[in-house]
Each structure stands twice: as structure tokens, then as C-alpha cells.
C-alpha atoms as one frame of an Amber mdcrd trajectory, in Angstrom:
protein
  15.217  12.075  34.711  13.086  10.599  32.054   9.703  12.379  31.234   6.699
  11.097  33.275   3.595  10.276  31.215   0.215  11.489  32.358  -2.920   9.525
  31.297  -4.848  11.042  28.581  -8.643  10.135  28.769 -10.292   8.444  25.902
 -12.726  11.350  25.395  -9.820  13.679  24.514  -8.018  11.097  22.281  -9.428
  12.243  19.068  -8.538  15.899  19.619  -5.018  15.069  20.652  -4.571  12.506
  17.916  -5.350  14.771  15.105  -4.162  18.152  16.455  -1.367  16.799  18.571
  -0.939  19.757  20.951   2.065  19.801  23.295   1.490  20.605  26.972   4.290
  21.032  29.500   4.222  21.284  33.252   5.925  24.321  34.373   9.651  23.695
  35.550   8.750  24.524  39.229   6.097  21.883  39.316   6.827  18.455  40.939
   4.989  15.365  40.078   3.963  13.118  42.904   4.299   9.263  42.522   0.655
   8.808  42.188   0.117  11.419  39.390   1.348   9.233  36.578  -0.442   5.891
  37.429  -1.744   4.578  34.119  -5.149   3.424  35.279  -8.703   4.655  34.972
 -11.050   5.386  37.881 -12.197   1.766  37.881  -8.567   0.505  37.984  -8.602
  -0.800  34.470  -5.523  -0.155  32.233  -5.548   3.253  30.614  -5.820   3.191
  26.732  -2.425   4.986  26.750  -0.830   1.787  28.404  -2.862  -0.972  26.827
  -1.662  -2.688  23.579  -4.190  -4.825  21.607  -2.340  -7.569  19.640  -3.803
  -8.586  16.279  -2.628 -10.774  13.280  -4.798 -11.163  10.123  -2.149 -12.336
   7.637  -0.063 -15.460   7.907  -0.122 -17.838  10.800   1.982 -16.674  13.903
   3.969 -18.495  16.477   1.620 -18.951  19.409   4.580 -19.708  21.766   5.857
 -16.088  21.259   2.887 -14.463  22.878   4.022 -14.851  26.441   7.274 -13.437
  25.390   5.610 -10.462  23.716   3.614  -9.857  26.930   6.936  -9.902  28.812
   8.756  -7.276  26.664   5.786  -4.759  26.621   5.341  -5.231  30.468   9.023
  -4.353  30.861   8.362  -1.076  29.039   5.247  -0.427  31.204   2.483  -1.570
  28.886  -0.268  -4.154  29.242  -1.351  -6.584  26.489  -4.834  -7.541  25.395
  -5.358 -10.592  23.155  -9.067 -10.158  22.540  -8.545  -9.937  18.804  -5.673
 -12.485  18.623  -6.623 -15.951  17.561  -6.030 -18.262  14.604  -7.444 -21.315
  12.918  -4.845 -21.764  10.187  -5.956 -22.404   6.616  -4.301 -24.597   3.973
  -2.652 -21.434   2.571  -1.169 -20.693   5.930  -3.405 -17.684   6.755  -4.618
 -17.213  10.434  -8.235 -17.891   9.364 -10.529 -17.700   6.402 -10.823 -14.381
   4.679 -14.158 -13.555   6.220 -13.035 -14.642   9.767  -9.973 -12.539   9.570
 -11.872  -9.557   8.301 -14.503  -9.934  10.991 -11.745  -9.868  13.692 -10.137
  -6.779  12.135 -13.431  -4.953  11.754 -14.309  -5.615  15.417 -10.977  -4.313
  16.465 -11.305  -1.220  14.320 -14.787  -0.484  15.725 -13.901  -1.059  19.254
 -13.848   2.293  21.038 -11.602   1.018  23.849  -8.848   0.246  21.439  -6.086
   2.826  20.901  -2.985   0.832  19.996  -3.563  -2.131  17.502  -0.092  -3.820
  17.198   0.382  -6.501  14.557   2.203  -9.825  15.634   3.445 -10.558  12.152
   2.829 -10.094   8.421   3.151 -12.598   5.668   0.445 -12.842   3.077  -3.265
 -12.549   2.748  -4.333  -9.062   3.933  -5.227  -7.872   0.515  -8.069 -10.480
   0.518  -9.816  -8.602   3.260 -10.775  -5.493   1.146 -14.305  -6.388   0.051
 -15.202  -6.909   3.668 -13.388  -3.794   4.892 -15.008  -1.584   2.226 -18.475
  -2.963   3.124 -17.986  -1.680   6.694 -16.116   1.574   5.979 -18.866   3.831
   7.252 -19.091   1.858  10.536 -15.335   1.933  10.952 -14.960   5.650  10.198
 -17.387   6.359  13.121 -15.192   4.721  15.604 -12.406   6.367  17.528  -9.026
   6.656  15.809  -6.728   3.691  16.218  -2.886   3.700  15.982  -2.080   0.571
  13.785   1.432  -0.533  13.982   3.256  -3.005  11.584   4.636  -3.322   8.120
   5.116  -5.857   5.243   1.760  -7.335   4.545   0.183  -5.016   6.948   0.824
  -2.409   4.255  -2.550  -3.399   2.814  -4.233  -2.539   6.091  -2.388   0.758
   6.439  -3.379   1.607   2.799  -7.007   1.160   3.783  -7.052   3.111   7.019
  -4.847   5.931   5.601  -6.814   6.443   2.438 -10.314   5.347   3.166 -10.792
   5.920   6.907  -8.338   8.867   6.906  -6.518   7.619  10.059  -2.675   7.961
  10.341  -0.824   4.853  11.269   2.735   3.717  11.888   5.165   1.645   9.814
   6.928  -0.040  12.596   8.297  -3.246  13.881   6.100  -6.298  14.625   5.376
  -7.284  18.171   7.233 -10.620  17.525  10.219  -9.238  15.629  12.221  -6.378
  17.339  15.155  -5.668  19.598  13.485  -6.867  22.676  12.393 -10.183  21.158
  15.865 -10.738  19.657  17.318 -10.457  23.264  15.038 -13.274  24.252  15.529
 -15.392  21.054  18.648 -14.520  19.067  17.239 -16.522  16.000  14.676 -13.678
  15.644  17.018 -11.435  13.599  14.465  -9.408  11.625  14.559  -5.877  13.000
  16.864  -6.874  15.849  18.268  -3.383  16.209  14.957  -1.676  16.419  13.105
  -1.388  19.704   9.466  -1.137  20.340  10.275   2.042  22.279  11.428   3.587
  19.018   7.839   3.256  17.805   6.379   4.896  20.961   8.982   7.639  20.594
   8.047   8.294  16.951   4.352   8.529  17.993   4.901  10.990  20.776   8.016
  12.921  19.655   8.071  12.468  15.802  11.107  11.347  13.858  14.255  12.911
  12.461  16.572  10.830  10.202  19.834  11.754   8.582  21.920  10.194   5.876
  19.086  10.190   3.365  20.850   9.737   0.025  19.552  11.896  -2.962  19.558
   9.714  -6.036  18.815  12.306  -8.822  19.059  16.104  -9.487  15.416  16.698
  -8.323  16.132  15.086  -4.980  18.600  17.749  -4.037  15.873  20.321  -3.785
  14.167  18.412  -1.017  10.573  17.383  -0.839   7.401  17.687   1.171   4.451
  15.405   1.105   2.256  12.872   2.893   4.062   9.640   3.828   2.478   6.500
   2.332   3.620   2.901   1.938   5.566   0.819   2.363   5.843  -2.699   0.957
   6.506  -2.680  -2.815   4.693  -5.879  -3.606   1.688  -4.791  -1.727   1.494
  -1.333  -3.293   1.878  -2.804  -6.689  -1.042  -5.069  -5.976  -3.380  -2.200
  -5.926  -2.363  -1.018  -9.512  -5.234  -0.895 -11.802  -7.756  -2.149  -9.326
 -10.830  -0.348  -8.025  -8.924   0.113  -4.657  -6.085   1.923  -6.079  -5.593
   5.529  -4.609  -3.939   8.520  -6.048  -0.251   9.133  -5.465  -0.070  12.913
  -6.075   0.988  14.785  -3.063   2.483  11.683  -1.418   6.078  10.623  -0.607
   6.134   6.855  -1.142   8.125   4.763   1.156   9.064   1.512  -0.650  10.777
  -1.729   0.640  10.508  -5.421   0.294  11.931  -8.710   1.445  14.472 -10.872
  -0.442  13.943  -9.144  -3.790  16.434 -10.489  -6.350  18.113  -7.755  -8.240
  16.254  -8.777 -11.456  12.994  -8.531  -9.666  13.649  -5.156  -8.314  14.753
  -3.992 -11.764  11.491  -5.265 -13.270   9.374  -3.807 -10.524  10.942  -0.285
 -11.046  10.502  -0.411 -14.795   6.862  -1.162 -14.049   6.770   2.043 -11.915
   8.296   4.035 -14.786   5.798   2.750 -17.208   2.763   3.417 -15.000   0.243
   5.894 -16.271  -0.654   8.840 -14.004   1.957   8.065 -11.314   3.279  11.347
  -9.988   4.319  11.034  -6.496   6.003  13.942  -4.675   8.964  11.704  -4.062
   9.946   8.120  -3.395  12.172   6.892  -0.520  13.527   3.464  -1.131  14.335
   1.210   1.873  16.101  -2.100   2.190  15.510  -4.867  -0.427  18.423  -7.260
   0.193  19.364  -9.691   2.835  21.601  -8.356   5.549  24.180 -11.217   5.136
  25.041 -10.111   1.516  28.495  -8.764   0.656  28.967  -5.017   0.000  29.285
  -5.582  -3.732  25.950  -7.261  -3.921  24.233  -4.581  -1.808  25.781  -1.943
  -4.097  23.895  -3.602  -7.048  20.544  -2.719  -5.418  21.587   0.902  -4.981
  22.713   0.954  -8.655  19.344  -0.343  -9.790  17.626   2.343  -7.795  20.056
   4.961  -9.187  19.184   3.928 -12.748  15.547   4.118 -11.965  15.897   7.634
 -10.472  17.651   8.972 -13.645  14.641   8.020 -15.715  12.117   9.892 -13.561
  11.693  13.680 -12.841  10.383  13.350  -9.277  12.855  13.217  -6.381  14.227
   9.696  -5.523  15.978   8.884  -2.208  17.795   5.849  -0.752  17.548   5.079
   2.893  18.117   1.323   3.465  17.280   1.615   7.268  13.625   0.609   7.018
  12.196  -2.709   5.926  12.817  -6.400   6.835  16.500  -5.991   7.713  18.243
  -5.685  11.057  17.023  -2.031  11.337  13.443  -0.865  10.687  13.059   2.805
  11.496   9.523   3.826  12.133   7.549   6.170   9.889   4.187   8.002  10.451
   1.985   7.254   7.530  -0.645   9.642   6.340   1.336  12.325   8.081   3.430
  15.216   6.559   7.041  14.299   5.776   9.724  16.900   5.045  13.098  16.202
   3.377  15.758  18.943   3.309  19.202  18.660   1.785  22.536  20.495   2.225
  24.007  21.772  -1.007  27.584  21.015   0.062  26.884  17.442   1.097  25.346
  14.560  -0.890  23.043  13.823   2.045  19.567  14.834   3.221  17.571  14.610
   6.388  13.867  14.010   6.998  11.506  14.806   9.831   7.951  14.139  10.880
   5.972  15.812  13.771   4.404  13.528  16.346   0.957  11.930  15.937   0.306
  13.469  19.399   2.239  14.399  22.479   1.763  13.112  26.034   1.512  15.584
  28.851   4.921  15.922  30.386
């Protein structure tokens, strides 16, 4: 029998979110059918089962929204589109910088919101920083939100992780995942990764094997705070007033359609960067899935060359990013990597953000 989830009231969310205690019903206890209904006393959806959609980067496909509602409903979740709207600009953004920032700020300060799931990424999130910083005190006073997405959403993760001090989730978009691929086979991005993988990561944590150590330092393992994950977005903060420190952090780095020469140049930039001392770097996928094995190996070789030029641990795990598989990670949370001496392979684990009552 699968675990039954009991609603967590909004008043206890902050405590559960940051201390993530685990509670278990004794083995002899039996749950009645009515015990696990995900509604509040006034019959509105519980925050635990309500997903707020948002998209503040590039224009999204409005025809996909009914399908998104369908796939989340099939997993027992309701969808709210209060913060989902667009008025596309000539650059293809969902709206002007100010309008997009206003929408995001309203969502981040809405105490009813628990899950804020991005429909897609693209470009333009970096432009929102002046507006977000102007409202950081107001945002920090709100209840913590679980933001989910990747790619251009890296800029938003970077803000909530470092400035507001909320954890968040590198995970699939609401419009690109295993469930959406089943509806539309043309949606191949992240087609092997389910929305339920993200929920599992949040409530149970993650454990991944086959992490490849790329240099001698990597074999000793590493422990740090997960941060990332899009290389282009991370680089965009370099030498700006918004750049944060990297000491104590394990950087997750991936990107889409990076030519080998582009990746090589970017990694040389990392090597040349002043005061860049992460606890470790884990590289994800940079290539297209339809490349032949020889071409994919070239990317691994570039990462290997980079690893030999640096003293901090470097790992390779091409199972997160824009490919067919996008494993979720818990950002701004502790990440531990352990390696076996006899094998050229490591594993990583992260504890859950919080655990539902079971």
C-alpha cells in the first residue's frame, strides 16, 4: 500500500519546511478514508495539494495549460493560475520586465502559496533583479515557498536561495516532463522524468549513484550546499553587484545545446576566475540527446581536462539538465557525495525539505 498523506496546516509549514521532522503513525493504527482528504475546514484545497503555476521568462504555449492541469490532477493536485498570464514582448518575454517582476513578487509574498511551479524557462529572468532586490524585505517576511524549475529559472533560484534564504528545487517544468510527453510525444525535453520525482525529492530526499569522479580530489567525496544550475545564468552574475560567494557550495552546472568549443571556453573562464573556490562542481548534461557516443564523449573529455586544472573535486552526472532525464536536486540544502575506493563511481544524497505525516 502506498503511504497516505495527511494535510499539514499552513501555520506549521515554516517549522516543517526548515526543520523537516518525520512523524510516523504507529504500525497498529489504521487510517479511515476521511483522514487524508486534502481540504481545509472551508473545503478549499489544502496548500499541500495546490500548485500555483507561474512563468516569468519566455513566452509559453497557452494551449498546454489544460494538459498541465490534467497531469497534476491525475496525481491528486489542483492547479491555480492566478499568477500565470502573458502579454508577449518583441523579445519574446511573457511581459515587460516590471510586469513580470510584479507578478513574481506578488506570488512570493502570497502567504497562501506553497508550491510555485514554473511552466517554462527561456530568457529574461535576470532582468527582474532590480525589482526583486527592491522588495527583498517584504518577500523575506512571507511564508517560504517551494519554487520548482530550472534553465532560466536558475536566476530566480539564485535570488531566493542566497537573498531570501529559502531552499528550492531544480526540477522539471510543468510543461516538459514524463506526463506531458505521454500526451504530446513531441515534448521530448525531460520525457523520462516525472513530476512525482520532484514531489518524492521534496518529501523523501534524493539518492543518486553512478556519479563519476573526474579528478583525484573527487575520490575523497565532498559535502556542501547545493547551488546552481544553469551555467549561462551562473556566469551572468560574475563580477556584478548581485554575485554571491561560492565557498561552501557544491555547484550543479548544466546547459542546453552547448557546442564543445563553447563549453571549453566557459570552463576556462571558470579556471581563470578570481576567488572562485567551491566545495565541488557536479556537471550535468550539455549535449543533445541525439548525438552519437563519440560526440558525447567529447563533452566528458572537456570536463575531464578542466578537472585536472583545478584542486577542488569535480564530478560528472549527465542525468540532469535539458535532456531526456532531469533528476531533481534540492537547492540551498546540504548535499553529500561519498565514493568507494574500489570503484570509479560515487553516490550523492540529500535529506528531504520536509516530510509529510505518514
